[in-house]
N, C-alpha and C positions, 0 to 999 in steps of 0.2 A: 504493500500500500504506500509506503514511504517512497519507494522507487518510482511508482506511478506518478505521485505528486511532484517529485523532482523533475521527471521527464516533461510533465505538463508545464511546469514553471519555466523550464529552459526553452521549450518550444514557443511559449507565449512571449518570452523575452526576445527570442530571435525574430518572431513575427513583428513585434513592435519596432525593432531596429530596422527591419526591412521596410516597414511602412514609413519610417522616418527618412530613409534614404531614397524612396521612390521619387519625391518631388525633385530633388537635386539631380537624380539620374534622368528623369523624364525631360528636364529642361535641356539636356544635351542632345535630344533627338527631335525630329520633326515628323509630322504626320503625312500620310499620302494625300489626304484632302488639302492640306496646306500647300503641298508641292503643286498640285493641279490648279488650285485656286490662284496661286501666285503667277503661274505661267499664263493661264488664260486671261487673267486681269491685265497683265503686262502687254500681251498681244493686242487685246481689244482696245485698251487705252491708247497704245501707240498708233494703231490704225485710225482711231477716231480723231486724234489730233493731227495726224499727218495728212489725212484726206482733205484736199481743197477742191471741191467739186465745182462744176460750171453752174450757171444760173438756170434754175428749173423753168418750166413753162409757166407764164403768168396766168393766174385764174382769178376771176372776180367772183367772190363768194357772197357779195352783198345781195340781199333779196332771196337767198336760198334757205331752205329749211334745214333743221338740225341733221336730218338723215342724209341729205345731199352733201352737206358740209363734212359729215363724218366719212362718207364714201370718198370724197376728194382727199381728205386727210389720210385715209388708209392707202389710197393709191400713191400719194406723194411720199408716204412713209416707206413703202416698199421700194419705190423707184429711186428715191433720193438718199435712203439710209441703208435699208437691208441689202439691196442689190449691190451697191458700191462696196460695202463692207465685206460681203461674201466674195466678190470678185478679188478684192485686195487680199483676203485671207487665203484664197486658192491660188491666185496668180500675182504675187507681190512683185515679181521681177517685171511682168508686163506693165503693171501700173507705174512702176518706177520709170520704165521707158517712156510712157505717156507723159509723166511729169517732166522728164528731160526735154522731150519734144516741145511741150508747151513753154518751157523756159526759153528754148531757142526761138520759137515763134514770137513770143512776147518781146524778146530783146530785139528781134528784127523789126517788128511793128513800131516799137518805141523809138528805134533809131530812125525809122522812115519819117515819122511825124514829129520828131524832136520832143518826145515825151519821156516820162519815167517808165521803168519796167512795170511798176504797179499798174499804171494806166494801160500799158500794152496788154497785160494779163486781163484787165477788165474788158478790153475790146474783144479778145479771142474767146473769152468764156461766156459770151452772150450778154454782156452788160447793157447793150442797147437793143431795144425791141421795137419793131414798127407796129403802130396801132392805127386803126381806122376809126375816125370820128363818126358818130352816127349822124344821119342826114338831118334828123330833127334838131339836133344841137347846132349843126352848121346853119340851119335856117334861122334859129333863134339868135345866133351870133350876128348874122347879116342884118336882121331886123333891129337888133339892139343898137348896132353901129349906126344905122340910118336914123333911128330916133334921136340918138345923142348928137348926130351931125346936124339934124334939123333944128334942134334946140339951141345949139351953139353957132348956127349959121356957118358951119365948116363944111368943106367939100369932103365927100366920102370917097375913099379909095379902098376897094377890096383887093387884097393880094394874098398870096400864099403865106401860110403861117410859118414864122421862123422858129426853129427848134432851139431851145436853150438846154437846160439841164434835165429836161424830162418831167418837170414838175408843173404846178399850175400856171406859172408864168409863160411856159412854152406851149401849153395846150391852147387850142382856140378859145377866144374869149367868150365862152358860152354862158348861157343864163340857166344854170341848173335849177331844178325844182327845189332842192334843198341847198341853202347857201353854205351849209357846213360840209357838204359832200362834193368831191371833185369828180368831173366826168371821167369815166374809165375808158370807154371805147372798146373796140374789138381787137384783140391781139392777132397779128397776121403772121409774122415770122421774125426771127432774130436777124440782126444786121451783122454781116461779116466785115472783115477788116477793109475790104474794098469800098463798101458803101459808107462806112464810118469815115474813112480817110477823105473821100470826096465831099462828104457833108462838112467835114472840118475845113477843107480847103475853100469852100464857098461860104464859110462863116454861118452855116445853118445849124451848127452843132457845137456844143461846148463840152470839153472833157471834165469830169468831176475832178476836183483837186484832191490832195492827200487827205484833208480833213473830211471831205465828203465820203471818200472811199472807206476811211476808218469808221465813219458813222454807220455805213452799210454793213460792215463786217460783224459777225457774231462771235468773234474771238473773245475768250475769257482768260484773263491773265492768271487767275487763281487755278483754273482747270489745267492750263498748260504747266504751271509750276508743279502741281501735284503729279502730273504725268512724268515730268522730267525727274522729279524725286523718286518716283516708283521705278523708272527705267534705270537711273543711276544706282539705286539700291540693288536692283536685280543683277546688274552687271558686276557690281562690287561683290555680291555674294558668289557669283560664278568664278570670279578671279580668286577670291579667298578660298573657295573649295579646291581649286587646282593647286594653289600654293600649299594648302594643308594636305594635299594628296588624298582628297576625298573625291569619290566619283560623282560626276554629273549625270543626272538622268537624261535619257534621250529627248524627253520633252523639254527639258531645260536648254539643251543644245539647240533645238529647233527655235525655241523662244528667243534665244540670243541672236540667231540669224535674222529673225523677224525685226528685232530692234535695230540691227544695222541697216536693213532695207528701209524701214520707216524713217529713220534719221536721214537717209539719203533723199527720200521723198520730201521730207520737211524742208531740207535745204533747197531742193529744186523749186519748191512752191513757197519759198520764204516771202516773196513779194506779191504773191497772189492773194487777192481779197478772200477772206475765209467765210464760206457758207453765206454768200449773198443770195437772198431768197426772192428778190424782185428786181427786175431790170429798170433802166431809165426808159421812160416812154418817149417815143419819137413819133410825131405827127407831121409827116412830110412826104411829098411825092418824090420817089427815088428816080434817079437818072437811069438811062439804059444800061444794060449789063456790059461789063467790060469783057475783054477777050478772055481773061482768066476765069471770069464767072461763067461765060458760055462754055468754056472747056470743062469746068466742074459739072455743069448741068448735063452736058453730053455724056461725060463719064459716068455720072450717076444713073442716067437712063439706060446706058449700055451695060452697066455692071450687073452680072448675075449673082446668084447666091454664093457660088464657090469663090468667085473673085472677091466679093465683099468679105467672105470669111477669111480668105488669105490676107487681105489688107488689114483686117482687124487683128489677126494673129501677128502680123508684122508691126502693128501700131501705126500704120500709115493710112488709116481710113479717112483722114482729112483730105486725101486726094480725090475721093469719090463722093463727097458730101457737099451739096449745094444748099446753103442755109436759107436761100429764098424759097426752097421747096419743102422745108420742114417747119414744124411748129415750135421746136425748141432745140437748143444745142445739145447734142449727146453728152452724157455725163463724163465720158472719157474722150471727148473730141480733142485731138492734139493740135488743132490749128492747121491753117493752109501751109503747104510746103512747096517751094519752088521746084520746077523741073530740074534745074541745074543744081547739082550737089556742091556744097561748099565745105570749108574746113569745120564750121560749127556743127554741121550735120554729122560728120565723122566723129567729132568730139563727143556728141551726145550718144552715139552708138558705142564708142569705146568706154564711156562712163558707165553705161548700162551693163556692158560685158564685164567690166572690172568689178562692179558691185555684185553682179550675179555670180561671178567666180568666187568672190569673197564669201558670199552666202553659202556656196557649196563647201568652201574650205573650212567654214566654222564647224561643219559636221565631223571634221577630223578630231575634234576634242573628245569624241566618244569612240575613237578608233580602238583603244585598248580597254574600254569599259567592259565590265562583266555582263555577258548576255546569258539568257536562260539556256541557249544551245549554240553550238558552233555554226549551225546553218543561219541563225539569225545574225550572228556576228559577220558572217560572210556576206549576207545580203546588205547589211548596213555599210560595210566597206565598199562593196560594189556600187551601191547607190551614191556614196560620197564621192567616189572617183568619177562617176558619170556626171554628177552635178558640177564638179569642179572643172572637168575637161570640156564639156559640150559648149559652153559660151565662147571660150577662145577658139575652139575647133571650128565653130560656125564662121568666125571672122577669117580664119585661115582658108577655109574652103571657099568662101565668097571671093576673097582676093585671088586665090589660085584659079578659080573659074574665069575671072575677068582676064587674067593673063593668058590662059589657054584659049579663050575665045578669040583672041587676036590671031592665033595660029590655026585653030580649027573650031568653027562655030558649033558643029555638032558635038564635039567633045566637051566644049565649054558648057553647052546646055545640059549635057548629062551630068557633069560635075555639079552644076548649079541645082539640078533636080535632087541631088543627094542631100541638099539642105533640108528638104521636107522630112527626112528621117531623124534629124537631130532634135527638134522640139518634142516629138513623142517620146524619144529616148530620155530626154531630160525630165519630162513629167512622170515617166515611169519611176525614175530615181526618186523624185519628190514623193510619189505615192508610197514607195517602199519605206522611206524614212518616217512618214507620218503614221503608217500602219504599225511599224515596229515601235515607235514611240508610245503608242497607245497600248500595244500588246504587252510590252515589257513592264508596264506599270503594275501588272499583277504578280510579278516575280522579281521585285527589286532586291538587291543584296542589302544586308544590314547596314553596311557602310554608307549606302545612299541615303539612309534615314538619319545618319549622324549629322548633327548641326555643327557649324563652325564655332570653334572656341575663340571668340573675339578677343579674349584677354591675352592670347598668345601674340597678337599683332601690336600690342601696346606695352611699353615699358612699365613695369609695376614691381612692387616689392613683395 
């Protein structure tokens, strides 16, 4: 009996000691849910801040019921938020290429009209939209002017309305039924850079200044600060784990690659107005199409499904889109590109290739990480090599095909056609890494759960 009591007391003492040690030991480890939540939060926040979309289609919701407004809001939510975020999540390299192309187009337009790059971005993103004034309002305008002229014995001269900044002063001097509401009109189509430049040259349009553009932006300094802090903290954790010789999970490696791409997007869109939801209204008769606009219209009419799909895959869909024929600027419209290639175009391509290669090279951080099986480790290494090699290989093949084309046109075309095999191969590698990152979460080693001992990085007694 005494032996039993002694054993019970010793076991109770050991259990109490273990319970006291659990909190200190538990603080040295992290949970699976914490790892997943940190990675997903970092990816989504980086994408949300980096995405600088074009101006959506203007819609007048005045006079509509709650159900009609809700339907419009749902459609706008999926078109302007869900779809762009999903595309960036699946094809971040492609979105980066679009951002670089927009940067080049905005710089070219700004240089052409002696404006800032921010104003150039505002032009190519659909910042100006052509509206049609209703006939009733135009009739009221003319009658009002005649009445005022008769009262003041002034001669009446009806002329075309000069467009200013798209606000009430530039719209026709109508006499609305409600003095507190401004005439909206019917939206027709966005204005491309050719129409905007010609209206500027004839002093029928005024570019918004920096203060006006900043007022239209929906950027939030606090939100950007929190995203930057979260991103820096995540990168710091990854560096600290490698220094402490602790393994990174495959999901953390992919997240680190996303942060690099989104940072590159944010730099490319640095001067682009952020989430402008309504354009400047323009009420003016446009001049005849230019030669470039006629070419765009013809290419858009002749382009079939496969040609447009190929242009979108290459990020060059701006060559086949006539903005006078659409209701809104596509969310990833890269802007108009000249037929002749210049140094800036090659610079944009090389930037995209370099960042895409860097994104693939980040996956080498998990080269020696413990995998549940040798087959999974082999697939991860294969996908990493493919993602790192395909972007520069595409440039090499393209240059080689141009050189061979001078000697043999048939051989050059065959080599150029081989470029179609590289994008599918690249996305196969992307798919393999994503699937493995999710599958391996169910069998992570114990060291992957161990947290960084931050006290080891700071001098202490």
